N, C-alpha and C positions, 0 to 999 in steps of 0.2 A: 744756125749759128754762122756768122760771117768771118770771124777771126778768132784765133785761139785765145787771145787776151782781149776780152770785150771792153768797150768803153763803159767804165763804171759810172761815169756821169750820166750816160744815156739810161743805163739800167735803173739807177736809183731815182732819176728824175721820172722815168716812166711809171715805176711802181708807186712813187709818192703821188703822182697825179691820179693814178687809178684808185689808191686806197683813200687818200685824203680828199679825193673828189667826192667821196661819200657825203662829206659835210658841205659841199658847195651848192647842193640843190635841196631845198626844204621838202619835207614829206608831203606838204600840201600841193606841191607842183607835180602835175602828172603829164605824161606824154601819151599821144594817141595810141601808141602800141603797148602802153603799160597798163591799160585798164584791166581789171580782174573782177571776177565774181565775188560777192560778199563772203561766200562760204570758203573761199580759198585761204590757205594758210599764209600768214605773213612771215616769209623767211627773212632772216637777218642778212645783212651784207657781209658782216665779219663775225666770226665766232672765236672767242678765247676760251679754251677748254682745258681743265685739269682732270685726269682720269679718276682720281679720288683722293680724299684726305689721307687715307691709309697708305696708298701707294707713295704719296709724297713723303709721308712719315718714314716709310721703309727706306726710301732713297736717302733721306737725311741720316738715318741710322747707319746705312752702308758707308756714307761719306765719313761719318765720325769713326766708324770701326776701321776703315782703311787708313784714317789719320791716327789710329791708335789712341783715340779719345772717345771710347764708347760711353764714358760717363756723361758726355755732353748730351746724349740722347735722353737720359733721365732728367737732366737739367731743363731741357726744352719741354719735356712732358710735364714737369712740375709747373713751369711757367704757363703752359696751356691750361692746366687744371685750375691754377689760381687766378690767372688774369683773363682768360677767355672762357671762363665758366664751363670748361670741359666740352665746349661746343655741343651742349645738350640740345636734343631735338634735331640735329643735323646728321644725316646718314654719312658715315665716313667711308662707305664702300662704293658709292656711286659717283658719277661725274658731276662736276660743278664748273661754273665759269661765268662768262658774260657774252651777251649778244649785242651787236651794234646795229642800230637802225637809223634811218634818216630822221633828223630832228625837225619837229614842227615849228620850232621857235628860233633856232640858231642856224645861220648860214655858214658858220665856221667849223663846227664840230658835230659829229654824230652823237646820239644819245645811247648810253650804255644801260642795259637791263641785265642784272645778274640773275642766274638761276641756281638755286640751292636745293639739294635733295633733302627731304624732310621725313623724319620718322614720327615726330610729334609736333603738331603745329604750335601749340601753346609754349612748349619748351623752346622751340626754335625762335619764336618771337621774343621770348625773354632773353635768349642769348644775344639777339641783335640789339635789344634795348640796352644791354650792358649794365643794367642796374641804374641807369641815369635817364633813360627815355620812358615816355608814357605811351602805352599801346592803346590806340583808339580805333574801334571797329568803324567801318564806313557804313553809314546808315543807307539801307536800300540796296547795297551791293554785297552779295554773299562772298565770303572768303576774302574780303578786302579789308586792309588795316593801314593805319598810319602810325608811325612811331615818331613821336614829337620829342626832340631833345631840348629845343629852346623855341621861343616864339618865331624865330626866323629860320629854323633848321629842322627838317623832318625828312623821313623817307616813306615811300609808299610800297605796299606789298600786295601780291595776289597769290593765293594758294590754289593750285590747280594740278591735278594728276600727280600728287605726292611730290610736287616741286613748288618752291616758293620763288616767285618772280619779284625782284626788288629793283626799284629805281630811286635814285638819289634826289637831291634838291633840284637838279636840272629838269626833272619830270614835272608833269602837271596832272590834273584830275583825269585826263583821258589817255595818258601815256600807256597805261596797262590795259587799254582796250584792244590791243593787237590780238589777232587770232594766232597765238604762239604755237610753234611746232612742239612736239614732244621732245624734250631735251635729249633723252637717252637715244632716241631714234636718230635725231639730227646728228649726234656726235659719235655714232657707233664706230665708224672707221677711225676717227681721231683717237677715241679711247682705246681701241684695240692696238693701235700702232705706236701711240705716244703717251708719255706721262703728262706733258704739257704741250699745247699746240695752239697756234693762231692760224685761222683759215679764212681767206677772203673768198666768198662764194661768188665768183665772177658771173655765174649763170643767173644769180639773183639781182644783179645790178640792172636797173632799167636801161633799155636800149638807148634812150635819149641821153642818159648820163654817160654811157660808154662813148657815144658820139662826141659829146663835149670834151671828155677827157682825152680822147684820141686827137681831136683837132687842136687842143691846147698843147699837147706834146709835139705834134707835127709842126706847129707854128714856131715853137721854141727850137726844135731841131733844125729847121731850115735856116734860122738865124745863126745857129752854132756851126753850120756846115759850110759857111762861106769861106773862101780862101783868105788866109791871113796874110798880112804884110810880110814879105820876104820868106814866105813858106815855100819850100821846094815842091815842085809839081808831084813828085812821087809820094811825099808825105801827105799832101792835100788829097790826092786821089785815094790813097788807102784810108785816110780818115773819113772822107766823104762816103766812100763805098761801105765802110764799116758802120757809119752812122745810119745810112739808108737801110742797111741790113737790119739794124736794131729797130728802126721805125717799122719795117715790115714784120719783124718778129712780134713787136708789141701789138700791131694790128691783129695778128693771128691770135695772140693771147687774149686780147679784149673781146674779139668777136667770136672766137671758137673755143676759148678756154672755159673750163667749168670751175676750176678751183686752184688757188695759189696757197700753199701751205708751208708753214715753218713749224717744225715739231722736234721735241727732244725726248729721249727715253734712256733709262739706265737698266741694263741687264744685271739683275742682282746676283745671278749665278756666275756669269762670266766676268763680272765687274768691268763692264765696258759701257761707255755712254755714246749715244749717237745724236747728232743734230742733222735733220734733213730739211732741205729746201726743195720743194716739188711744185712743178707746174703740170697740170693735167687738163686734157680736153676729152672729148668723147673718143672712143677707141678707134674709130675710122675717120677722124677729122684730119684736115690738112695739117693742123698743129701737131698731132701725134705722129703723122708720117714724116714731118719735117725733122723731128728728133730721132725717129727710128732710122733715118738715113745717116745719122751721125754715128754710125757703127764704128767700132774699133777694129783694128787689124793687127796681126802679130807684129810687134815692133822688132826692128833690126837689133835693138839694144836690150832685148829681153833678158839676157843673162846678167845684166847689170841691175835690172829693176829690183830684184829680190835681195841684192847685196846689202848687208848692214851699212848704214851711212848716217851722217848727221841729217841730211835731207836728200830726197830723190824726187825730181819732177820729171814725169814722162808724158809725152804726147804721142799718140798713135791714132791719128784722126783721118778718116776718109772724107775728102772734100766733095761737096756736090758741084754741079756744073757752074753755078754762079760763083762759088768760092774759088774754083779753079780760074775762072776768067778774072776775078778780082786780083789774084796773085800775079797772073801773067801781065795784067795792066800795070800793076805796081812795079814789076821788074822792068818793063819797058820804060816807064817814066823815070825810074831810078837810073837807068842807063843814060837817058838824056840829061838828067841832072848832073851825073858824073862828068859827062863830056863838057857841059857848060862850066863846071868848076875847075877843069884842068887848065894848066898853063897853056897858052895858045900854041906855042911852038911844039909842045909835047902832046897836044890833044889827039893827033892822028895816031901816034904810037900807043897811047893809052887805049884808044878805041879798038885797035887790033888785039890788044892784050885782054881786055875785059869782054869782048864780044863772045868768045866761046864759053866763058864762065857764065854769062847771062843766058846763053842758050841752054846750058845745063840746068840753070835755075828754072827757066820757063818750061823745059821738058819735065822737070820734077813736079812743077805745079800742074802741068797737063796730066801727068800720071795720077795725081789726086790723092797721094798719101803723105800727109804731114807727119813726119817721124823724127822725133828729137828727144834728147835727154839732157838733164843738168843734175849733177850729183856733187854734194859736198861731203867729204870724208874727213875724219880726224877726231881725236878725243883729247888732245893736249894742246896747250898754248903753243903757237908757232908751228904746229904740225898739221894744220888743215890744208886741204887741197880742193879746189873747185874744178870739176871736170865736166865738159859739155861736148855733145856731138849732134850732128845733123846728118841724116841720111839723104843723099841726093841721087838723082838718076845716074846709073853707072856710066862713068866716062874714064877710059884708061889714061887719058891725057890730063885729067884734073890735077894731079900733083904737080905736073910741070907748069900748068896754067897758073896755079896759085903761086908757085915760086917766081914765075915771070912777073906777076903783079906785085909781089913783095919787093922784087928787085927794082922795079920801076919806082915804088914808093920810097925805097931807101935812097935811090939816086936822085930823086926829085922830092925832097922833104918839104919844100915850100915853107921853110922857116920852122918846121917842127923838129926840135932837137931830139925828141924821144925817138923818132923814126931813124935818126942817124945811128942810134945804138942797136938797131935791129941786127941780129946775127943770123945769116942765112945758112941753112944746112948745118946747124950746130950739132945735130945728132941724126941718126938714121934708124928707122924702124921698118922692118920688112922691105928693105931697099928703097924706101921713100923718105925724103928729107923731113927733119923736124926743125922748125925755125924758132928762135928764142928772142924774147924782148924783156929786158929788166924793167919792172914796174914796182917800185916800193910802195907799200900801203901808206896812204896819206894820213890816216888817223889812228888813234890808239886801239879802237875796236879791230881794225884791219890788221894791225901789228900783233895784237893778242892772238888772232886767228892764224895768220900766214907768216908771222915773223917780220922783223924789221927790213929784211931784204927778200924780195920775191921775184919770180920769173913768170912770164906768160909764154906758153908753148903753143905753137900752131902746127898742126899736122893734117895732111890730106892724103887719103887713099882713093882708089878709083870709086869706092862706094860711099865715102863719108868725109866730112870735115870735122876735125876735133880741136878743142881748146883745153888747155890745162893751166891753172894758175896756182902758185904756191911757192913754198920754200924748197928745201933740199929734196923733199920726197915727191915733188910735183911730176918730174919726168918719169919716175918709177910708177906712179899712179896712172899716168897716161899709157905706159906700156902694158900695165896690168889690165886696164880697161879695154884696150885694143885686142889683147889676147883673149880676154873673156868673151868678147863679142864674136870672135872667130870660132869658138867652140859650138857644137850642135846644141840647139835648144831642146828642152824636154818636150814630150808630146802633150803633157797635161796642160789644158788651158788654164790661165790664171790672170795675174795682173798684167801680163804682157799683151793683153788684148783690150785693156780699158782705154777708152778714148783720151781721158785726161786723169792723171793722178798725181798727188803730192803726198809724200810720206816724210815725217821728221821725227827724230828721237830727242826728247828734251834733255836727257842726261848729258848728252854730248855738248850741249850748249853751256852747261854749267861751268865748264873749264874756262870759258872766255867771258864769264859774267863780270860785271863791273864791281870790283872789290874796293874801289877808292871812294865810292859814294855811300856814306853811312845810311842814307835813307833807303837804299836798295837792299841792304844786308838782311833785314827781317824776312823779306820775300825770298832772298837767296837761300836762307837757312831752311825755310819751309820747303822750298823746291828740292834742296839736297836731301831732306828727310823723306820726301815723297817718291822720288824717282829712282828706280833701279833699271838695269838693262832689259828686264823682261816685262816692264809695265809702263814704259815711257813713250810709246809710239802714238802719233797723231796722224791720221790718214784722211785725205780729201780725195774724193772720186766723183767724176761726172759720168753718169751713165744714162742712156735712153731707157724709158719704160714703155709698156704697151700703150700708154695714154699720153706720154709726154717725156719729161726729163726729171732726173733727181740728182741733186748735189748733196753728197753725204759727208759729214765730218764724223770721224770715229775716234774716240779717246780711250786709251787704256787706263787701267786702274790708278796709275800714279797721279793722273789729273784729278780723279775723285779724292784721293788723299790730299792733294794740294788745296782743293776747294774746302775739304773738311777742316784742314788746318787754318785756312783763312777765316772760315766762319767761327771756329773756336777762338781764334784771336779776337774777333769782333765781340764775341760773348764775354770773354774775359776782360775786355776793355770797356764794358758798360752796357752792351746790348742785352735786352731782356732783364734789366735791373728793375727792382720795385719802383713803382711810380712812373713806369713807362706809359706813353700815351695810350688812351683807350680809343674807342671808335671815333673816326673823324678827327684824329689828332688831339683829342681832348683828354686831359688828365681828370680822374674822378674828382669832382668838386672844383675843377679849374675853369678855364675859359671855354667859350663855345666852340664846338668842332667845326671843321671846314669841309669835311667830306663824310659820306655815310660809312657806317661800319662795314668791314669786310670779314669773311670767315677766316679763321686761322688755317694754316697750312701744315699743321702738325697734329698728332693724335696722342691721346693719353695711353 
């Protein structure tokens, strides 16, 4: 990883090229390195897997229960029994899903082949037929059937190993000729870890396709990384180095990665939901080692991390050698940019002032520990405070250097009226000055949070630089944060060693919700009914694994209740009503369907 906040454009573009590149090369095209023996299994490139119908049904039951609407579970069960034929013939305890393969006829999209666990073939076919399709055995091909809905719409099925493989109208007579893997073996890990997951099997992508995808990404990246008009050198250098780092990372993911997975699971006992994004390579690959070097270190702000707050974002990241060089190069370029922008007569004075500050920044980068925190506290309108701190290489002169810089800015505002309002040494904490700048929130959201009149406080100690923004309580919050950090940290390892984490509490946000917009009120009501102080946390963490990296989002039970109330609202407003569309979007006796039938996701 090259920078704490990655270029989302690069990430999304790279993953899109990798995944959607599946559809760019037809199955009939082969590369020299891709030839295989006839007896080899045809592994898919992407798998969408659900652990079982029963597990999904249990999850839905928990959501309704948490929302205090357990009656909705019976209602959905009744709809399943009446509308989806009770999913007869389909095993509700085993995994099901879809595998994506290269399409033999389309250069735009892959072809999806569903896999359904079957307890009784005839019943399962009747369920898929939905009472409107005609089941036709394929002559000369055992365990092959077609289900014909109209003259122009049909699906094809293959029964093999207690699983029914199904392809929709996009398939042809040879689509089910693949040597399919056994579904349960293929998705063993996914089923064990997640209720629902999508996994891109990078190791199954033909090498030729990987090369094409990587080259397409690099070509686009080179165009994006050119210096823009009037772009400062420091910004350009950081942006370019960051982009080149993501190109290098994607190169490792494509060539050394084995699997890219997004999965979710609900813990029925703890009433907690997780969503994971994971990149994995072989255990000893360079990709795995790259992320293992992304280790966390005890943060200077550890005593603040566990404090109750509206949100806390903490970074405690050990930089590798390339990342250290990147930041040093950036600070060097930023110093040059600052000198160019200064008023000519005062440029020399500014250079003398900022030179020791930039030396501290470069020393911090060379030490290689990126350590910072941002924390929003408050529960009532007008009472929120935003507190932030950055740990720097220790310098006893840093407070004086910061004050000299602010004095220069105040005396040379260069037309900036706001800087003229800066109050130097407005307060003192531990014998070091606190500087104050009035900045009133410009919009209603900011005023609801911080009040109509707010102050920005800047404080520097020999160890760190602090900022606090808010109303009357901002200065007290700054003092409390500084005092908390000065206390000894507990010996027990915990969140103070996580490389990156973000924790927020939904209930605190409700006090600043928009009450003037009638359209938002139904959601606000559901949120107020769902969240309590002990069930409203959402946590995001980035941690290395033994094979790569995992980004995990964890939601406490209040979010399950909110989702259950949202689904209940949808049901009560017409979803699951009689006459709902059957398979393929077709109402019984109505127009022809557009897509093949899919298995229900609930259980009787």
